[in-house]
N, C-alpha and C positions, 0 to 999 in steps of 0.2 A: 503493500499500498504507499505512495506517494502520496504526501498533501496537497502540497506545491510541484504542480508539475515546471521542473526548470524549460523542459524541452517546449512546453507551450507559451510560456514566457519570452523567450528566444526564436518562438516563431511570431509573434505578436511584435517582436523589437525591430522582426523583420519586415511591418506590414501586411504580414500573410494572415487571414481571417482564419482563426480557429475553428473548427469545424469538432464539436465536444458533447459528450455525455453530457448529462447533469447531476456527475460526480459532485459531493463536497464542494472537494478541492479544485475543482476546473470554477463550481460559481462563485469562488472565492474570488475570484479573477476575471470571470467574464460574463457580460449582460447579454444573453439572446438578443439580437436583433440590432444590437447599438455594436457591438465588438467582436460577432462568434455570433455563429450558429448553434443554436444549441438542441441536441436530442434528448429527451427525456428515454431513460432506461427502460420506460415500462412501454413505448412504441417507438423503438430503430424501425423499423419498416418504415417511416415518414421517410427517415434520411435521405435515401436516395433521390425521392422527389424532392426535400428542399436544399438540395447540395444540386441539384439539374436547375433550382429558381435562381440558385446566385449564379453558377455560371451563366445563365442567360442575363442577367442583370447584372452587366460592368460598373455601372454609374455604382450601385449595390454594395460589389463586392470591393471598389474603391474606397466607397466612406468607413465600410465597418472594418478592412482594412489601417485605414488611417487613424479610427479611433482606436483601433489595438494597438499602435503604436504608440499615441500618445496616454492611453490608460499604462503601457508599462513606463513610459518618459516619468509624467507625474507620480506613480505608487511608486514605482521599486526601481528607479534608476535615483542611485544616491552616488553622487563623486567621491563625496568625504569616504566614506565606507572601501569604495573601490581604489585609492589611493591607501589607506590603511592596509587593505591586504595586497596591493602590491608591495610596499613597505615590509612586510614581514616574510613577503616570499624573500624579498633580494633579502633581506637580514638574514635569511634561513640558507640562503646557499655558501 
Protein backbone atom coordinates (compact mmCIF):
# COMPACT_ATOMS: atom_id res chain seq x y z
CA UNK A 1 0.00 0.00 0.00
CA UNK A 2 1.35 3.39 -0.96
CA UNK A 3 -0.53 6.30 0.57
CA UNK A 4 0.91 9.08 -1.58
CA UNK A 5 2.04 8.00 -5.01
CA UNK A 6 5.20 9.74 -6.13
CA UNK A 7 4.55 8.43 -9.64
CA UNK A 8 1.24 10.32 -9.57
CA UNK A 9 2.98 13.53 -8.49
CA UNK A 10 5.70 13.08 -11.10
CA UNK A 11 3.12 12.65 -13.87
CA UNK A 12 1.24 15.72 -12.69
CA UNK A 13 4.49 17.71 -12.55
CA UNK A 14 4.96 16.83 -16.22
CA UNK A 15 1.49 18.18 -17.03
CA UNK A 16 0.10 14.72 -17.69
CA UNK A 17 -3.55 14.19 -16.79
CA UNK A 18 -3.68 11.44 -14.19
CA UNK A 19 -6.28 8.74 -14.68
CA UNK A 20 -6.69 7.10 -11.31
CA UNK A 21 -9.06 5.13 -9.11
CA UNK A 22 -10.80 6.73 -6.16
CA UNK A 23 -8.42 5.12 -3.68
CA UNK A 24 -7.81 7.40 -0.70
CA UNK A 25 -4.17 8.23 -1.50
CA UNK A 26 -5.19 9.43 -4.95
CA UNK A 27 -8.07 11.53 -3.66
CA UNK A 28 -5.71 13.29 -1.27
CA UNK A 29 -3.99 14.72 -4.36
CA UNK A 30 -6.51 14.98 -7.20
CA UNK A 31 -10.03 16.19 -7.87
CA UNK A 32 -12.08 14.60 -10.61
CA UNK A 33 -12.59 16.87 -13.62
CA UNK A 34 -10.28 19.53 -12.15
CA UNK A 35 -6.81 17.99 -12.37
CA UNK A 36 -7.54 14.33 -13.10
CA UNK A 37 -9.96 11.72 -14.29
CA UNK A 38 -11.06 9.63 -11.32
CA UNK A 39 -12.80 6.29 -11.76
CA UNK A 40 -14.66 4.81 -8.82
CA UNK A 41 -13.37 1.40 -7.80
CA UNK A 42 -17.01 0.30 -7.73
CA UNK A 43 -17.45 1.14 -11.45
CA UNK A 44 -14.19 0.66 -13.30
CA UNK A 45 -16.18 -0.35 -16.39
CA UNK A 46 -16.89 3.36 -16.93
CA UNK A 47 -13.18 4.13 -17.23
CA UNK A 48 -12.70 3.38 -20.97
CA UNK A 49 -15.50 5.76 -21.92
CA UNK A 50 -14.07 8.51 -19.72
CA UNK A 51 -10.63 8.05 -21.27
CA UNK A 52 -12.10 8.16 -24.81
CA UNK A 53 -14.01 11.34 -23.96
CA UNK A 54 -10.83 12.95 -22.64
CA UNK A 55 -8.83 11.94 -25.71
CA UNK A 56 -11.52 13.48 -27.93
CA UNK A 57 -11.51 16.79 -26.04
CA UNK A 58 -8.03 18.28 -26.43
CA UNK A 59 -9.04 21.51 -24.70
CA UNK A 60 -10.21 19.65 -21.62
CA UNK A 61 -7.06 17.51 -21.64
CA UNK A 62 -4.93 20.65 -21.79
CA UNK A 63 -6.84 22.30 -18.92
CA UNK A 64 -6.68 19.23 -16.69
CA UNK A 65 -2.96 18.87 -17.41
CA UNK A 66 -2.31 22.52 -16.57
CA UNK A 67 -4.32 22.18 -13.36
CA UNK A 68 -2.38 19.03 -12.47
CA UNK A 69 0.91 20.88 -12.89
CA UNK A 70 -0.32 23.84 -10.83
CA UNK A 71 -1.51 21.50 -8.07
CA UNK A 72 1.99 20.04 -7.75
CA UNK A 73 3.63 23.47 -7.88
CA UNK A 74 1.33 24.96 -5.26
CA UNK A 75 0.96 22.04 -2.84
CA UNK A 76 4.00 19.79 -3.19
CA UNK A 77 6.92 21.83 -4.50
CA UNK A 78 9.08 23.09 -1.68
CA UNK A 79 12.34 24.62 -2.96
CA UNK A 80 13.81 24.98 0.51
CA UNK A 81 13.20 21.29 1.26
CA UNK A 82 14.83 20.28 -2.02
CA UNK A 83 17.88 22.42 -1.20
CA UNK A 84 18.12 20.83 2.24
CA UNK A 85 17.97 17.32 0.76
CA UNK A 86 20.61 18.18 -1.83
CA UNK A 87 22.90 19.56 0.85
CA UNK A 88 22.52 16.45 3.00
CA UNK A 89 23.18 14.23 -0.01
CA UNK A 90 26.34 16.13 -0.91
CA UNK A 91 27.60 16.02 2.66
CA UNK A 92 27.08 12.27 2.80
CA UNK A 93 29.34 11.64 -0.20
